[in-house]
BADREN-319051 format. One record per atom (N, C-alpha, C): residue number from 0; z, y, x; atom name. Coordinates in nm, 3 decimals, decimal comma. Each point is the difference from the previous one (the first is absolute). Layout:
BEGIN
<resi=NUM	zz=Z	yy=Y	xx=X	name=CA>
...
***
This chain:
BEGIN
<resi=0	zz=3,981	yy=-1,400	xx=1,773	name=N>
<resi=0	zz=0,040	yy=-0,075	xx=-0,058	name=CA>
<resi=0	zz=-0,162	yy=-0,070	xx=-0,011	name=C>
<resi=1	zz=-0,033	yy=0,038	xx=0,130	name=N>
<resi=1	zz=-0,159	yy=-0,024	xx=0,024	name=CA>
<resi=1	zz=-0,081	yy=0,058	xx=-0,011	name=C>
<resi=2	zz=-0,003	yy=0,102	xx=-0,008	name=N>
<resi=2	zz=-0,080	yy=0,126	xx=-0,028	name=CA>
<resi=2	zz=-0,032	yy=-0,009	xx=-0,125	name=C>
<resi=3	zz=0,073	yy=-0,009	xx=-0,104	name=N>
<resi=3	zz=0,020	yy=0,050	xx=-0,137	name=CA>
<resi=3	zz=-0,040	yy=0,093	xx=-0,053	name=C>
<resi=4	zz=-0,086	yy=0,074	xx=-0,084	name=N>
<resi=4	zz=0,011	yy=0,150	xx=-0,030	name=CA>
<resi=4	zz=-0,039	yy=-0,032	xx=-0,148	name=C>
<resi=5	zz=0,173	yy=-0,022	xx=-0,047	name=N>
<resi=5	zz=-0,019	yy=-0,064	xx=-0,173	name=CA>
<resi=5	zz=-0,004	yy=0,161	xx=-0,028	name=C>
<resi=6	zz=-0,119	yy=-0,044	xx=-0,110	name=N>
<resi=6	zz=-0,061	yy=0,137	xx=-0,105	name=CA>
<resi=6	zz=-0,110	yy=0,007	xx=-0,015	name=C>
<resi=7	zz=-0,113	yy=-0,009	xx=0,149	name=N>
<resi=7	zz=-0,114	yy=0,013	xx=0,073	name=CA>
<resi=7	zz=-0,086	yy=0,024	xx=-0,072	name=C>
<resi=8	zz=-0,107	yy=0,069	xx=-0,071	name=N>
<resi=8	zz=-0,126	yy=-0,032	xx=-0,085	name=CA>
<resi=8	zz=-0,110	yy=0,036	xx=0,110	name=C>
<resi=9	zz=-0,109	yy=-0,095	xx=-0,082	name=N>
<resi=9	zz=-0,153	yy=0,059	xx=0,077	name=CA>
<resi=9	zz=-0,116	yy=-0,015	xx=-0,132	name=C>
<resi=10	zz=-0,072	yy=0,024	xx=0,087	name=N>
<resi=10	zz=-0,151	yy=-0,045	xx=-0,113	name=CA>
<resi=10	zz=-0,129	yy=0,038	xx=0,069	name=C>
<resi=11	zz=-0,093	yy=-0,040	xx=-0,046	name=N>
<resi=11	zz=-0,087	yy=-0,044	xx=0,073	name=CA>
<resi=11	zz=-0,126	yy=0,035	xx=-0,198	name=C>
<resi=12	zz=-0,084	yy=0,104	xx=0,084	name=N>
<resi=12	zz=-0,142	yy=-0,007	xx=-0,134	name=CA>
<resi=12	zz=-0,123	yy=-0,026	xx=0,090	name=C>
<resi=13	zz=-0,102	yy=-0,095	xx=-0,086	name=N>
<resi=13	zz=-0,156	yy=0,036	xx=0,051	name=CA>
<resi=13	zz=-0,067	yy=0,064	xx=-0,117	name=C>
<resi=14	zz=0,016	yy=0,126	xx=0,093	name=N>
<resi=14	zz=-0,108	yy=0,111	xx=-0,103	name=CA>
<resi=14	zz=-0,083	yy=-0,045	xx=-0,019	name=C>
<resi=15	zz=-0,070	yy=0,004	xx=0,094	name=N>
<resi=15	zz=-0,191	yy=-0,103	xx=-0,045	name=CA>
<resi=15	zz=0,020	yy=-0,146	xx=0,037	name=C>
<resi=16	zz=-0,151	yy=-0,067	xx=-0,026	name=N>
<resi=16	zz=-0,001	yy=-0,089	xx=0,047	name=CA>
<resi=16	zz=-0,073	yy=-0,140	xx=-0,050	name=C>
<resi=17	zz=-0,085	yy=-0,027	xx=-0,018	name=N>
<resi=17	zz=-0,042	yy=-0,144	xx=-0,036	name=CA>
<resi=17	zz=-0,050	yy=-0,198	xx=0,090	name=C>
<resi=18	zz=0,085	yy=-0,017	xx=0,014	name=N>
<resi=18	zz=-0,020	yy=-0,135	xx=0,064	name=CA>
<resi=18	zz=-0,056	yy=-0,082	xx=-0,075	name=C>
<resi=19	zz=-0,102	yy=-0,077	xx=0,004	name=N>
<resi=19	zz=-0,004	yy=-0,170	xx=-0,020	name=CA>
<resi=19	zz=0,064	yy=-0,050	xx=0,018	name=C>
<resi=20	zz=0,102	yy=-0,119	xx=-0,048	name=N>
<resi=20	zz=0,096	yy=-0,088	xx=0,007	name=CA>
<resi=20	zz=-0,055	yy=-0,158	xx=0,094	name=C>
<resi=21	zz=0,045	yy=-0,078	xx=0,065	name=N>
<resi=21	zz=-0,042	yy=-0,140	xx=0,047	name=CA>
<resi=21	zz=0,010	yy=-0,085	xx=-0,147	name=C>
<resi=22	zz=-0,105	yy=-0,127	xx=0,059	name=N>
<resi=22	zz=-0,027	yy=-0,060	xx=-0,130	name=CA>
<resi=22	zz=0,138	yy=-0,125	xx=-0,010	name=C>
<resi=23	zz=-0,013	yy=-0,097	xx=-0,089	name=N>
<resi=23	zz=0,083	yy=-0,030	xx=-0,059	name=CA>
<resi=23	zz=0,074	yy=-0,077	xx=0,087	name=C>
<resi=24	zz=0,113	yy=0,027	xx=-0,007	name=N>
<resi=24	zz=0,150	yy=-0,100	xx=0,127	name=CA>
<resi=24	zz=-0,005	yy=0,115	xx=0,102	name=C>
<resi=25	zz=-0,058	yy=0,064	xx=0,025	name=N>
<resi=25	zz=0,030	yy=0,099	xx=0,119	name=CA>
<resi=25	zz=0,069	yy=0,141	xx=-0,040	name=C>
<resi=26	zz=0,111	yy=0,044	xx=0,083	name=N>
<resi=26	zz=0,083	yy=0,086	xx=-0,053	name=CA>
<resi=26	zz=-0,075	yy=0,101	xx=0,122	name=C>
<resi=27	zz=-0,038	yy=0,131	xx=0,001	name=N>
<resi=27	zz=-0,044	yy=0,106	xx=0,058	name=CA>
<resi=27	zz=0,108	yy=0,140	xx=-0,033	name=C>
<resi=28	zz=0,010	yy=0,056	xx=0,069	name=N>
<resi=28	zz=0,070	yy=0,110	xx=0,011	name=CA>
<resi=28	zz=-0,038	yy=0,107	xx=-0,083	name=C>
<resi=29	zz=0,086	yy=0,101	xx=-0,018	name=N>
<resi=29	zz=-0,072	yy=0,074	xx=-0,119	name=CA>
<resi=29	zz=0,079	yy=0,144	xx=0,065	name=C>
<resi=30	zz=-0,034	yy=0,067	xx=0,002	name=N>
<resi=30	zz=-0,022	yy=0,102	xx=0,148	name=CA>
<resi=30	zz=0,140	yy=0,113	xx=-0,066	name=C>
<resi=31	zz=0,099	yy=-0,060	xx=-0,024	name=N>
<resi=31	zz=0,148	yy=0,066	xx=-0,047	name=CA>
<resi=31	zz=0,137	yy=-0,080	xx=0,035	name=C>
<resi=32	zz=0,069	yy=0,104	xx=0,113	name=N>
<resi=32	zz=0,089	yy=-0,089	xx=0,011	name=CA>
<resi=32	zz=0,118	yy=0,077	xx=0,062	name=C>
<resi=33	zz=0,140	yy=-0,048	xx=-0,062	name=N>
<resi=33	zz=0,066	yy=0,155	xx=-0,015	name=CA>
<resi=33	zz=0,070	yy=-0,146	xx=0,211	name=C>
<resi=34	zz=0,102	yy=0,122	xx=0,052	name=N>
<resi=34	zz=0,032	yy=-0,057	xx=0,102	name=CA>
<resi=34	zz=0,216	yy=0,040	xx=0,013	name=C>
<resi=35	zz=0,070	yy=-0,121	xx=-0,074	name=N>
<resi=35	zz=0,175	yy=-0,035	xx=0,026	name=CA>
<resi=35	zz=0,031	yy=0,079	xx=0,117	name=C>
<resi=36	zz=0,078	yy=0,059	xx=-0,041	name=N>
<resi=36	zz=0,051	yy=0,071	xx=0,169	name=CA>
<resi=36	zz=0,112	yy=-0,122	xx=0,073	name=C>
<resi=37	zz=0,086	yy=-0,098	xx=-0,072	name=N>
<resi=37	zz=0,042	yy=-0,032	xx=0,080	name=CA>
<resi=37	zz=0,121	yy=-0,156	xx=-0,109	name=C>
<resi=38	zz=0,027	yy=-0,050	xx=0,051	name=N>
<resi=38	zz=0,094	yy=-0,092	xx=-0,040	name=CA>
<resi=38	zz=0,062	yy=0,044	xx=-0,144	name=C>
<resi=39	zz=0,001	yy=-0,079	xx=-0,125	name=N>
<resi=39	zz=0,048	yy=0,023	xx=-0,100	name=CA>
<resi=39	zz=-0,007	yy=-0,049	xx=-0,148	name=C>
<resi=40	zz=-0,073	yy=0,061	xx=-0,088	name=N>
<resi=40	zz=0,020	yy=-0,045	xx=-0,154	name=CA>
<resi=40	zz=-0,105	yy=0,100	xx=-0,032	name=C>
<resi=41	zz=-0,104	yy=-0,031	xx=-0,064	name=N>
<resi=41	zz=-0,148	yy=0,082	xx=-0,086	name=CA>
<resi=41	zz=-0,054	yy=-0,038	xx=-0,101	name=C>
<resi=42	zz=-0,001	yy=0,109	xx=-0,069	name=N>
<resi=42	zz=-0,052	yy=-0,061	xx=-0,096	name=CA>
<resi=42	zz=-0,116	yy=0,052	xx=0,016	name=C>
<resi=43	zz=-0,158	yy=-0,056	xx=-0,043	name=N>
<resi=43	zz=-0,113	yy=0,022	xx=0,070	name=CA>
<resi=43	zz=-0,082	yy=0,007	xx=-0,151	name=C>
<resi=44	zz=-0,067	yy=0,047	xx=-0,035	name=N>
<resi=44	zz=-0,126	yy=0,042	xx=-0,099	name=CA>
<resi=44	zz=-0,119	yy=0,080	xx=0,071	name=C>
<resi=45	zz=-0,121	yy=-0,033	xx=-0,094	name=N>
<resi=45	zz=-0,098	yy=-0,035	xx=0,032	name=CA>
<resi=45	zz=-0,105	yy=0,020	xx=-0,113	name=C>
<resi=46	zz=-0,118	yy=0,141	xx=-0,045	name=N>
<resi=46	zz=-0,036	yy=-0,036	xx=-0,096	name=CA>
<resi=46	zz=-0,172	yy=-0,020	xx=0,063	name=C>
<resi=47	zz=-0,048	yy=-0,049	xx=-0,024	name=N>
<resi=47	zz=-0,174	yy=-0,015	xx=0,010	name=CA>
<resi=47	zz=-0,093	yy=-0,001	xx=-0,079	name=C>
<resi=48	zz=-0,115	yy=0,047	xx=-0,019	name=N>
<resi=48	zz=-0,096	yy=-0,012	xx=-0,103	name=CA>
<resi=48	zz=-0,116	yy=-0,101	xx=0,060	name=C>
<resi=49	zz=-0,042	yy=-0,022	xx=-0,077	name=N>
<resi=49	zz=-0,118	yy=-0,091	xx=0,089	name=CA>
<resi=49	zz=-0,115	yy=-0,005	xx=-0,147	name=C>
<resi=50	zz=-0,060	yy=-0,062	xx=0,060	name=N>
<resi=50	zz=-0,184	yy=-0,011	xx=-0,066	name=CA>
<resi=50	zz=-0,068	yy=-0,141	xx=0,033	name=C>
<resi=51	zz=-0,018	yy=-0,047	xx=-0,195	name=N>
<resi=51	zz=-0,082	yy=-0,123	xx=0,045	name=CA>
<resi=51	zz=-0,079	yy=-0,066	xx=-0,069	name=C>
<resi=52	zz=-0,108	yy=-0,038	xx=0,055	name=N>
<resi=52	zz=-0,125	yy=-0,003	xx=-0,116	name=CA>
<resi=52	zz=-0,052	yy=-0,190	xx=0,095	name=C>
<resi=53	zz=-0,018	yy=-0,034	xx=-0,156	name=N>
<resi=53	zz=0,017	yy=-0,213	xx=0,039	name=CA>
<resi=53	zz=-0,158	yy=0,063	xx=-0,050	name=C>
<resi=54	zz=-0,118	yy=-0,070	xx=0,122	name=N>
<resi=54	zz=-0,107	yy=-0,051	xx=-0,083	name=CA>
<resi=54	zz=-0,024	yy=-0,133	xx=-0,057	name=C>
<resi=55	zz=0,071	yy=-0,098	xx=-0,012	name=N>
<resi=55	zz=0,009	yy=-0,087	xx=-0,120	name=CA>
<resi=55	zz=0,133	yy=-0,036	xx=-0,027	name=C>
<resi=56	zz=0,080	yy=-0,069	xx=-0,029	name=N>
<resi=56	zz=0,123	yy=-0,100	xx=-0,005	name=CA>
<resi=56	zz=0,129	yy=0,116	xx=-0,012	name=C>
<resi=57	zz=0,101	yy=0,005	xx=0,039	name=N>
<resi=57	zz=0,106	yy=0,005	xx=-0,013	name=CA>
<resi=57	zz=0,108	yy=0,055	xx=0,156	name=C>
<resi=58	zz=0,051	yy=0,101	xx=-0,014	name=N>
<resi=58	zz=0,068	yy=0,043	xx=0,152	name=CA>
<resi=58	zz=0,046	yy=0,075	xx=-0,003	name=C>
<resi=59	zz=0,110	yy=0,041	xx=0,100	name=N>
<resi=59	zz=0,106	yy=0,079	xx=0,045	name=CA>
<resi=59	zz=0,010	yy=0,038	xx=0,149	name=C>
<resi=60	zz=0,046	yy=0,134	xx=-0,009	name=N>
<resi=60	zz=0,121	yy=0,027	xx=0,112	name=CA>
<resi=60	zz=0,103	yy=-0,025	xx=-0,018	name=C>
<resi=61	zz=0,073	yy=-0,033	xx=0,167	name=N>
<resi=61	zz=0,140	yy=0,014	xx=-0,063	name=CA>
<resi=61	zz=0,034	yy=0,071	xx=0,134	name=C>
<resi=62	zz=0,136	yy=0,052	xx=0,049	name=N>
<resi=62	zz=0,058	yy=0,050	xx=0,058	name=CA>
<resi=62	zz=0,138	yy=-0,081	xx=0,055	name=C>
<resi=63	zz=0,046	yy=0,071	xx=0,123	name=N>
<resi=63	zz=0,120	yy=-0,066	xx=0,027	name=CA>
<resi=63	zz=0,076	yy=0,112	xx=0,135	name=C>
<resi=64	zz=0,092	yy=-0,034	xx=-0,036	name=N>
<resi=64	zz=0,056	yy=0,089	xx=0,179	name=CA>
<resi=64	zz=0,030	yy=-0,103	xx=0,083	name=C>
<resi=65	zz=-0,024	yy=0,094	xx=0,138	name=N>
<resi=65	zz=0,039	yy=-0,097	xx=0,081	name=CA>
<resi=65	zz=0,048	yy=0,046	xx=0,107	name=C>
<resi=66	zz=0,098	yy=-0,029	xx=0,140	name=N>
<resi=66	zz=0,102	yy=0,072	xx=0,053	name=CA>
<resi=66	zz=-0,070	yy=-0,029	xx=0,185	name=C>
<resi=67	zz=-0,088	yy=0,095	xx=-0,012	name=N>
<resi=67	zz=-0,147	yy=-0,002	xx=0,167	name=CA>
<resi=67	zz=0,107	yy=-0,028	xx=0,078	name=C>
<resi=68	zz=0,101	yy=0,064	xx=0,053	name=N>
<resi=68	zz=0,087	yy=-0,027	xx=0,064	name=CA>
<resi=68	zz=0,028	yy=-0,187	xx=0,045	name=C>
<resi=69	zz=0,100	yy=-0,045	xx=-0,096	name=N>
<resi=69	zz=0,007	yy=-0,130	xx=0,019	name=CA>
<resi=69	zz=-0,122	yy=-0,087	xx=-0,032	name=C>
<resi=70	zz=-0,076	yy=0,036	xx=-0,062	name=N>
<resi=70	zz=-0,106	yy=-0,059	xx=-0,019	name=CA>
<resi=70	zz=0,033	yy=-0,146	xx=-0,112	name=C>
<resi=71	zz=0,060	yy=0,089	xx=-0,114	name=N>
<resi=71	zz=0,042	yy=-0,118	xx=-0,121	name=CA>
<resi=71	zz=-0,003	yy=0,078	xx=-0,131	name=C>
<resi=72	zz=-0,036	yy=0,002	xx=-0,128	name=N>
<resi=72	zz=-0,026	yy=0,009	xx=-0,108	name=CA>
<resi=72	zz=0,118	yy=0,045	xx=-0,041	name=C>
<resi=73	zz=-0,010	yy=0,081	xx=-0,136	name=N>
<resi=73	zz=0,146	yy=-0,020	xx=-0,018	name=CA>
<resi=73	zz=-0,001	yy=-0,041	xx=-0,145	name=C>
<resi=74	zz=0,091	yy=-0,107	xx=-0,009	name=N>
<resi=74	zz=-0,011	yy=-0,049	xx=-0,080	name=CA>
<resi=74	zz=0,037	yy=0,047	xx=-0,129	name=C>
<resi=75	zz=-0,073	yy=-0,053	xx=-0,120	name=N>
<resi=75	zz=0,005	yy=-0,018	xx=-0,173	name=CA>
<resi=75	zz=-0,100	yy=0,178	xx=-0,002	name=C>
<resi=76	zz=-0,056	yy=0,045	xx=0,099	name=N>
<resi=76	zz=-0,050	yy=0,142	xx=-0,015	name=CA>
<resi=76	zz=-0,171	yy=-0,021	xx=-0,050	name=C>
<resi=77	zz=-0,062	yy=-0,130	xx=0,002	name=N>
<resi=77	zz=-0,130	yy=0,035	xx=-0,072	name=CA>
<resi=77	zz=-0,032	yy=0,013	xx=-0,166	name=C>
<resi=78	zz=-0,060	yy=0,099	xx=0,035	name=N>
<resi=78	zz=-0,077	yy=0,036	xx=-0,166	name=CA>
<resi=78	zz=-0,129	yy=0,056	xx=-0,015	name=C>
<resi=79	zz=-0,023	yy=-0,056	xx=-0,151	name=N>
<resi=79	zz=-0,102	yy=-0,001	xx=0,011	name=CA>
<resi=79	zz=-0,098	yy=0,106	xx=-0,048	name=C>
<resi=80	zz=-0,115	yy=0,078	xx=0,053	name=N>
<resi=80	zz=-0,070	yy=0,123	xx=-0,044	name=CA>
<resi=80	zz=-0,142	yy=-0,027	xx=-0,127	name=C>
<resi=81	zz=-0,081	yy=0,023	xx=0,053	name=N>
<resi=81	zz=-0,118	yy=-0,041	xx=-0,143	name=CA>
<resi=81	zz=-0,020	yy=-0,166	xx=-0,006	name=C>
<resi=82	zz=0,003	yy=0,014	xx=-0,097	name=N>
<resi=82	zz=-0,080	yy=-0,137	xx=-0,022	name=CA>
<resi=82	zz=-0,112	yy=-0,023	xx=-0,128	name=C>
<resi=83	zz=-0,138	yy=-0,042	xx=0,064	name=N>
<resi=83	zz=-0,082	yy=0,068	xx=-0,125	name=CA>
<resi=83	zz=-0,058	yy=-0,134	xx=0,001	name=C>
<resi=84	zz=-0,136	yy=0,030	xx=-0,104	name=N>
<resi=84	zz=-0,078	yy=-0,113	xx=-0,060	name=CA>
<resi=84	zz=-0,126	yy=0,025	xx=0,049	name=C>
<resi=85	zz=-0,126	yy=-0,087	xx=0,013	name=N>
<resi=85	zz=-0,124	yy=0,071	xx=0,026	name=CA>
<resi=85	zz=-0,039	yy=0,133	xx=-0,008	name=C>
<resi=86	zz=-0,090	yy=0,041	xx=0,086	name=N>
<resi=86	zz=-0,065	yy=0,137	xx=-0,101	name=CA>
<resi=86	zz=0,074	yy=0,142	xx=-0,031	name=C>
<resi=87	zz=0,124	yy=-0,022	xx=0,026	name=N>
<resi=87	zz=0,122	yy=0,097	xx=-0,028	name=CA>
<resi=87	zz=0,071	yy=0,090	xx=0,119	name=C>
<resi=88	zz=-0,017	yy=0,145	xx=-0,052	name=N>
<resi=88	zz=0,113	yy=0,056	xx=0,104	name=CA>
<resi=88	zz=0,071	yy=0,023	xx=-0,001	name=C>
<resi=89	zz=0,122	yy=-0,071	xx=0,100	name=N>
<resi=89	zz=0,117	yy=0,024	xx=-0,050	name=CA>
<resi=89	zz=0,127	yy=0,071	xx=0,095	name=C>
<resi=90	zz=0,019	yy=0,102	xx=-0,030	name=N>
<resi=90	zz=0,102	yy=0,076	xx=0,056	name=CA>
<resi=90	zz=0,172	yy=0,003	xx=-0,021	name=C>
<resi=91	zz=0,099	yy=-0,018	xx=0,097	name=N>
<resi=91	zz=0,087	yy=-0,065	xx=-0,030	name=CA>
<resi=91	zz=0,114	yy=0,073	xx=0,071	name=C>
<resi=92	zz=0,137	yy=0,032	xx=-0,024	name=N>
<resi=92	zz=0,078	yy=0,018	xx=0,098	name=CA>
<resi=92	zz=0,116	yy=-0,079	xx=0,100	name=C>
<resi=93	zz=-0,011	yy=-0,048	xx=0,103	name=N>
<resi=93	zz=0,108	yy=-0,148	xx=0,005	name=CA>
<resi=93	zz=0,143	yy=0,121	xx=0,069	name=C>
<resi=94	zz=0,141	yy=-0,088	xx=-0,139	name=N>
<resi=94	zz=0,138	yy=0,126	xx=0,096	name=CA>
<resi=94	zz=0,036	yy=-0,196	xx=0,038	name=C>
<resi=95	zz=0,027	yy=0,089	xx=0,174	name=N>
<resi=95	zz=0,108	yy=-0,092	xx=0,038	name=CA>
<resi=95	zz=0,111	yy=0,029	xx=0,033	name=C>
<resi=96	zz=0,107	yy=-0,116	xx=0,057	name=N>
<resi=96	zz=0,126	yy=0,110	xx=-0,056	name=CA>
<resi=96	zz=0,072	yy=-0,131	xx=0,118	name=C>
<resi=97	zz=0,073	yy=0,038	xx=0,050	name=N>
<resi=97	zz=0,099	yy=-0,127	xx=0,091	name=CA>
<resi=97	zz=0,118	yy=0,085	xx=0,035	name=C>
<resi=98	zz=0,070	yy=-0,092	xx=0,076	name=N>
<resi=98	zz=0,179	yy=0,000	xx=0,047	name=CA>
<resi=98	zz=0,017	yy=-0,022	xx=0,120	name=C>
<resi=99	zz=-0,057	yy=0,037	xx=0,129	name=N>
<resi=99	zz=0,008	yy=-0,042	xx=0,142	name=CA>
<resi=99	zz=0,077	yy=0,020	xx=0,091	name=C>
<resi=100	zz=0,064	yy=-0,089	xx=0,099	name=N>
<resi=100	zz=0,111	yy=0,046	xx=0,088	name=CA>
<resi=100	zz=-0,097	yy=-0,056	xx=0,143	name=C>
<resi=101	zz=0,055	yy=0,099	xx=0,081	name=N>
<resi=101	zz=-0,095	yy=-0,037	xx=0,087	name=CA>
<resi=101	zz=0,168	yy=0,021	xx=0,120	name=C>
<resi=102	zz=-0,087	yy=-0,013	xx=0,135	name=N>
<resi=102	zz=0,079	yy=0,008	xx=0,089	name=CA>
<resi=102	zz=-0,108	yy=0,085	xx=0,153	name=C>
<resi=103	zz=0,062	yy=0,109	xx=0,016	name=N>
<resi=103	zz=-0,094	yy=0,061	xx=0,059	name=CA>
<resi=103	zz=-0,074	yy=0,093	xx=-0,079	name=C>
<resi=104	zz=-0,082	yy=0,092	xx=0,057	name=N>
<resi=104	zz=-0,118	yy=0,043	xx=-0,061	name=CA>
<resi=104	zz=-0,191	yy=-0,089	xx=-0,087	name=C>
<resi=105	zz=0,003	yy=0,008	xx=-0,057	name=N>
<resi=105	zz=-0,124	yy=-0,051	xx=-0,035	name=CA>
<resi=105	zz=-0,085	yy=0,106	xx=-0,089	name=C>
<resi=106	zz=-0,128	yy=-0,026	xx=0,006	name=N>
<resi=106	zz=-0,117	yy=0,007	xx=-0,061	name=CA>
<resi=106	zz=-0,022	yy=-0,114	xx=-0,134	name=C>
<resi=107	zz=0,014	yy=0,050	xx=-0,108	name=N>
<resi=107	zz=-0,008	yy=-0,076	xx=-0,116	name=CA>
<resi=107	zz=-0,172	yy=0,040	xx=-0,056	name=C>
<resi=108	zz=-0,144	yy=-0,050	xx=-0,002	name=N>
<resi=108	zz=-0,070	yy=-0,034	xx=-0,071	name=CA>
<resi=108	zz=-0,110	yy=-0,037	xx=-0,102	name=C>
<resi=109	zz=-0,062	yy=0,046	xx=-0,075	name=N>
<resi=109	zz=-0,021	yy=-0,085	xx=-0,133	name=CA>
<resi=109	zz=-0,133	yy=-0,063	xx=0,038	name=C>
<resi=110	zz=-0,074	yy=-0,067	xx=-0,046	name=N>
<resi=110	zz=-0,069	yy=-0,164	xx=0,016	name=CA>
<resi=110	zz=-0,075	yy=-0,011	xx=-0,129	name=C>
<resi=111	zz=-0,143	yy=0,023	xx=0,040	name=N>
<resi=111	zz=-0,054	yy=-0,037	xx=-0,193	name=CA>
<resi=111	zz=-0,071	yy=-0,161	xx=-0,012	name=C>
<resi=112	zz=0,041	yy=-0,064	xx=-0,033	name=N>
<resi=112	zz=-0,188	yy=-0,155	xx=-0,019	name=CA>
<resi=112	zz=-0,053	yy=0,051	xx=-0,114	name=C>
<resi=113	zz=-0,103	yy=-0,042	xx=0,019	name=N>
<resi=113	zz=-0,196	yy=0,005	xx=-0,144	name=CA>
<resi=113	zz=0,068	yy=-0,175	xx=-0,030	name=C>
<resi=114	zz=-0,030	yy=-0,089	xx=-0,112	name=N>
<resi=114	zz=-0,007	yy=-0,085	xx=-0,069	name=CA>
<resi=114	zz=-0,125	yy=0,037	xx=-0,081	name=C>
<resi=115	zz=-0,078	yy=-0,110	xx=-0,001	name=N>
<resi=115	zz=-0,089	yy=-0,006	xx=-0,109	name=CA>
<resi=115	zz=0,003	yy=-0,177	xx=-0,035	name=C>
<resi=116	zz=0,033	yy=0,011	xx=-0,130	name=N>
<resi=116	zz=0,022	yy=-0,155	xx=-0,043	name=CA>
<resi=116	zz=-0,123	yy=-0,076	xx=-0,107	name=C>
<resi=117	zz=-0,116	yy=-0,047	xx=0,045	name=N>
<resi=117	zz=-0,100	yy=-0,048	xx=-0,017	name=CA>
<resi=117	zz=-0,133	yy=0,104	xx=-0,030	name=C>
<resi=118	zz=-0,002	yy=0,109	xx=0,119	name=N>
<resi=118	zz=-0,089	yy=0,099	xx=-0,018	name=CA>
<resi=118	zz=0,013	yy=0,066	xx=0,094	name=C>
<resi=119	zz=-0,051	yy=0,061	xx=0,023	name=N>
<resi=119	zz=-0,045	yy=0,136	xx=0,122	name=CA>
<resi=119	zz=0,074	yy=0,179	xx=-0,035	name=C>
<resi=120	zz=0,081	yy=0,048	xx=0,108	name=N>
<resi=120	zz=-0,014	yy=0,152	xx=-0,052	name=CA>
<resi=120	zz=-0,084	yy=0,031	xx=0,082	name=C>
<resi=121	zz=-0,052	yy=0,169	xx=-0,085	name=N>
<resi=121	zz=-0,089	yy=0,069	xx=0,126	name=CA>
<resi=121	zz=0,076	yy=0,136	xx=0,016	name=C>
<resi=122	zz=0,062	yy=0,055	xx=-0,033	name=N>
<resi=122	zz=0,107	yy=0,066	xx=0,045	name=CA>
<resi=122	zz=0,181	yy=-0,015	xx=0,012	name=C>
<resi=123	zz=0,060	yy=0,032	xx=0,086	name=N>
<resi=123	zz=0,145	yy=-0,032	xx=0,081	name=CA>
<resi=123	zz=0,049	yy=0,125	xx=0,023	name=C>
<resi=124	zz=0,027	yy=0,123	xx=-0,072	name=N>
<resi=124	zz=0,038	yy=0,064	xx=0,081	name=CA>
<resi=124	zz=0,161	yy=0,118	xx=-0,003	name=C>
<resi=125	zz=0,075	yy=-0,056	xx=0,093	name=N>
<resi=125	zz=0,087	yy=0,090	xx=-0,022	name=CA>
<resi=125	zz=0,008	yy=0,172	xx=-0,004	name=C>
<resi=126	zz=0,029	yy=0,071	xx=-0,100	name=N>
<resi=126	zz=-0,063	yy=0,136	xx=-0,042	name=CA>
<resi=126	zz=0,122	yy=0,128	xx=0,005	name=C>
<resi=127	zz=-0,053	yy=0,105	xx=0,098	name=N>
<resi=127	zz=0,181	yy=0,059	xx=-0,005	name=CA>
<resi=127	zz=-0,153	yy=0,171	xx=0,040	name=C>
<resi=128	zz=0,073	yy=0,044	xx=-0,100	name=N>
<resi=128	zz=-0,124	yy=0,118	xx=-0,028	name=CA>
<resi=128	zz=0,117	yy=0,109	xx=-0,045	name=C>
<resi=129	zz=0,002	yy=0,137	xx=0,088	name=N>
<resi=129	zz=0,063	yy=0,070	xx=-0,028	name=CA>
<resi=129	zz=-0,048	yy=0,108	xx=-0,092	name=C>
<resi=130	zz=-0,076	yy=-0,014	xx=-0,069	name=N>
<resi=130	zz=-0,030	yy=0,048	xx=-0,139	name=CA>
<resi=130	zz=0,152	yy=-0,106	xx=-0,129	name=C>
<resi=131	zz=-0,080	yy=-0,093	xx=-0,023	name=N>
<resi=131	zz=0,061	yy=-0,106	xx=-0,082	name=CA>
<resi=131	zz=0,076	yy=-0,087	xx=0,026	name=C>
<resi=132	zz=0,055	yy=-0,060	xx=0,091	name=N>
<resi=132	zz=0,099	yy=-0,054	xx=0,051	name=CA>
<resi=132	zz=0,026	yy=-0,073	xx=0,117	name=C>
<resi=133	zz=0,104	yy=0,058	xx=0,032	name=N>
<resi=133	zz=0,035	yy=0,009	xx=0,198	name=CA>
<resi=133	zz=0,097	yy=-0,150	xx=-0,007	name=C>
<resi=134	zz=-0,039	yy=-0,099	xx=0,091	name=N>
<resi=134	zz=0,046	yy=-0,142	xx=0,017	name=CA>
<resi=134	zz=0,152	yy=0,090	xx=0,105	name=C>
<resi=135	zz=0,086	yy=-0,095	xx=-0,065	name=N>
<resi=135	zz=0,176	yy=0,108	xx=0,135	name=CA>
<resi=135	zz=0,082	yy=-0,139	xx=-0,060	name=C>
<resi=136	zz=0,097	yy=-0,017	xx=0,156	name=N>
<resi=136	zz=0,103	yy=-0,026	xx=-0,031	name=CA>
<resi=136	zz=0,098	yy=0,003	xx=0,084	name=C>
<resi=137	zz=0,125	yy=-0,017	xx=-0,032	name=N>
<resi=137	zz=0,114	yy=0,105	xx=0,068	name=CA>
<resi=137	zz=0,147	yy=-0,083	xx=-0,013	name=C>
<resi=138	zz=0,046	yy=0,018	xx=0,015	name=N>
<resi=138	zz=0,147	yy=-0,047	xx=0,113	name=CA>
<resi=138	zz=0,117	yy=0,045	xx=-0,039	name=C>
<resi=139	zz=0,127	yy=-0,062	xx=-0,050	name=N>
<resi=139	zz=0,091	yy=0,039	xx=0,019	name=CA>
<resi=139	zz=0,137	yy=-0,123	xx=0,007	name=C>
<resi=140	zz=0,048	yy=0,117	xx=0,136	name=N>
<resi=140	zz=0,080	yy=-0,085	xx=0,058	name=CA>
<resi=140	zz=0,167	yy=-0,055	xx=-0,068	name=C>
<resi=141	zz=0,031	yy=-0,115	xx=-0,074	name=N>
<resi=141	zz=0,149	yy=0,062	xx=-0,074	name=CA>
<resi=141	zz=0,065	yy=-0,071	xx=0,101	name=C>
<resi=142	zz=0,049	yy=-0,070	xx=0,093	name=N>
<resi=142	zz=0,023	yy=-0,042	xx=0,061	name=CA>
<resi=142	zz=-0,015	yy=-0,019	xx=0,189	name=C>
***
């Protein structure tokens, strides 16, 4: 069946780390990914915690899943994390979920992008803390 191992599961946890993310419309990899073992259909989920502080205006951090092996975005996987206005700290966890079908093994990664609408941001971090909240990504093969 093309190397399929129905029922395979896996996960990745970013135990610690903070990383400043790219600017408006620039998608940057978050250090979190899963390696899908072979041909099949998978349920992918990820929980990504992030912090946004705006110097002025309104802003947001968005996240999406990408098939790094194929170089393609996972359809309909974009989610918004923190969204905020000037001089406030906004913390949120974005929950990404997708049903993905692949042929052969593939690596699925998380990417982040920041946007400022009529202003600028001073802090845009994807945060994973060993004592508070770990960024996580999981998969289950269903077919």
